[in-house]
N, C-alpha and C positions, 0 to 999 in steps of 0.2 A: 473707547472714546464715547462719552455720553452725548446723545443727540437731544438738543433742546426741543421740548414739545411745543407745537404751535399753540399760541394763546387762544385763538378762536378756531374751534373745530366743529361747531354745530351751526346749522343754518335753518331758518324758517322760511318757507315759501308759501305765502298765502295764495290760495287758488280756489276760494269758495265764492267769489263774486258771481253775480247773475249774468254778466255780459249783456246788459240791456242794449248797449249801442249796436250789438250785432244780431239782435233778434230779427227774424225768427230762427236763424241757423243755430244760435246758442240755446234754443229751447231743448235741443237734444244733443248738443255738442259743447263741451266746455270751451270757453274762449281761449283758454291756455293751450288747447289742442288744435287751434287753427294752424294750418300748415304754412310754413315758409319754405317753399319748394317741396322738399320731401322730409322735413323734420318739423314737428310742432313747436310753437313758441316756447313752451316750458322746457323742452329739451335743451335749448340754448341757455336757459336760465340755470338749469342743473349743471350743464357743462361749465358755466362760469364758476359756480360754487366749487366744483371738483378741481378746476384749474387753480383756484385760490387756496387749495389745501384742506377744504372741508371734507370730513369723512363721516358725517352724521347729519342727514337731511330730514327735516320734518315738513311734509307738505300738508297744509290745511285745506281739506276738501269740504264739499257740501253735497246737497242733493243734486243728482245728475252728473257727478264728477267721476264716476267709476272708470271712465275711459282713461283717466290719468293713471290710475293704479294698474290697469291692464297693460297700458303702454310700456311701463317700466318693469313689468313682470316677465318672467321667462315664458317662452312660447314653444314648447317641444314639438308640437304638431307642425307648426310653420317651419321650424328649423329642419325637421326631417324632410319636409317637402322640398325645401330649397337645396338640401344636400342631395336628394335624389335627382334633381334637375341640374346639378353642378353649378348652381348659382352661388359660387363660393364668396365672391366679394360682398354680395348682399347678405349672405349668411353671417359673415364676419361682423357686419354693421349691426345686425339684429342681436348677435350674441353680446356685443359690447353694452347693450342696454341693461342686460341682467348682470353685467360685471361691474356696474357702478357701485359706489359705496352704499351703505345701508340707507334705505329710504323708509321712513315711518309715515303713516297717514293718521291724521287726527281730524275728526269730523266737526265742523261748525254747523250745528243743527239749524240755526236760523241766520240769515245774512245780516248780522248786527254791526257791520262795519269792520274796517281794517284793524282797528285796535282790539276788538273782540276776537278776531281771527288769531292775532298774535298771542293774545292771552291764553288761548286754547293750548299753546305749546309749553306753558309754564312747568307742568309736571315733568316733562321730558328735558327741558333745558336746565332746571334746577338753579343753583346759585352760580351760574357761569355767564360771562359775556357771550354774545351770540350775534350772528349776522341775520339780516332779513333781506330777501331778494323778492321783489314783487314779480308775480308770475306772468305779467304781460309786458314787461319792459326788457328789451334786449339791449345790452350795452357792449359795443365791440371796441377792443383795444388790445395791443400786445400784452400789456399788464392788465389783468382783469380789474374791473372797477372795485369789486369786493376786496381784492388784494390791496388795492390802493388805500381803501378805508382801514384795512387791518394795520397798515403801516402807521397811519395816524393814531389809531388806538394804542399801538405799542409805545408810542411816544408819550401820550397824555393819560392813558388808562381811563378814558372817558368816551361817552357815546359820540358818534360821529355819523353824519349823513351825507350822501352825495347831493349836490345841488347844481343847477345851471341857470343861466340868464334866460328869462322867458320874454316873448313878445307880449305887448300889452293885451292882445286879445286872448291870451292863454292864462293870464294871472288868476282869473276867477276859478280856475280848475285845480289849483295847487295850494299846498301849505307854503306860505311866503315868510321868509325869515327877515329879521332885523339883527344886525350885529356889527362887530368891528373886525376889519381885516387885520390879522396879526402877522401874516406873512403871505407871499404870493399864493393865491388860490385857497387860502385857509382862513376861515372866519370863526370867531367865537360868538356864538349866538346869544343875543339878549332876549329875543322873543320870537315866537312863530305864530302865525295867524292862519286859520283854515279858510281857504277859498274867499279871500277878501275881494272887493271890487277894485278896479284899477285906481280909483280915487282914494280909497282907504288903505291900500297896500303900503307897507313900510319900505318896500323895495320891489324889484322885479326878479329877485332870486328865489327860485322855488325848489322844494325838496322833491327828488325824483328817484324812485325805484330801488335804492340800496341804502342800508343802514347797518351800523354796529351799535348794539345796545348793551349797557350794563344791566344786570338782573333787576335792579331797582325799578326799571320801567314797568315791571309787572305790578308792583304796588301802586304805581300811578294809574295804570289801566284799571285796576280794581276800585280806585277812589273816585275817578271822574264820573260825571253824569253824562247821559247821551247828549250829543251836541248836534252839529249840522246834519240834517236828514234823520234826526232822532236815532243816530248811530253812535257807537263808541268810537270816537275819532282818535287816531294815533297822534295827530297834531296836538290835541288837548292834553294828552298824557305827556308829551314832550314839554309842553308849556309848564306843566306841574313839576316835571323832573328838573327843569331849569332852576327851580327855587332852591334846590339843595346840591345840585351837581352841575358841573360844566358840560355843555354840549357844543360840538363843533360841526361846521359845515365845510365840505371840501368840494371845490369845483374840479370834478374829475377829468382825467384825460381820456378821451374816447368819444364815440358817437352813440347817442341813445336813440333807439327806435321805440316809439309808443305804439305798440301793436293793438292796444285797446281802442285806438282811434281809427276810423275807417281809412282816412287818407294816410295816416301813419302806417297802417298795415300794408297798403298798396306800395308805399315808398319802400318799406322794408323788403318786400318781395322783389321789387325791381333792383334795388341795390345788391341784394344777395345773388340774384340771377346774373347781374353784370360782373360779379366777382367769381362766377363759375365759368371756367374756360370753355366748357362744352355748350354753354348757353349764351355767352356774351355776344358773339358775332351775330347769330340769328336774331337775338333779341334786339340788338342795336339796329339791325336791318328793318325789323318790324316797327320799331319806334319811329324811325326816320320816315317810314311810309305813312305813319299816323299823324306826324307833326304837320300842322298847317301854318305856313309862314305868311 
């Protein structure tokens, strides 16, 4: 019996950003390595890719990001010490890191924007459709967000991004879309604008954290000029892609945690701790003591 090969099996995880909002800690520690209890943010992102059937992962790194490579590498000395002390459950968790699918690392020498980071993966991706998962967004759901986008790609053979409704005070931080709703939660995009003001935004629907792209996105990334912040903006490349190819937006099912934002990071830790049976009760007790009514 022939098994149909999954259409999307490569993913790019950009993780070369400076993490300015978390300075000074990110001066020596990648923002993607900030811990959520006992696992760094990027671990959850990689887990989503793997759960979606991805078997080839490209992480785009930069200066000061070596900790990411070390984290997913084997650690024989640590494993031996854990074995000697009969820390078997911890040992199993550590071994699973090196058992993940192939992870490649490509360096972005200068922080020239998200679009430039994705372009660095072109040689590895080749002429294939691929997924992009931002390294500081965690999205939780029984069906991974990336897998949801893959289903849309399978139907339309077109680029698709995850989107969500944003409050007015967040619009200026996102790429905002304009488009037509063609079925529940699915929009065919007419235009996308990078970080507009609330007054100039075409909607309050913003692109967040997960994408499937056809390989033509690379030509667009090589064609556009630096945009907002004098960086190669992914939003500008999508705007160009729209001239010749359809692009869709999907309001995904699940909850997104923006760990690149200080408050979002704190909320993530609290929610994940409350979902841990060993932490839930003592944390709730602590929080109740802190709440001032």
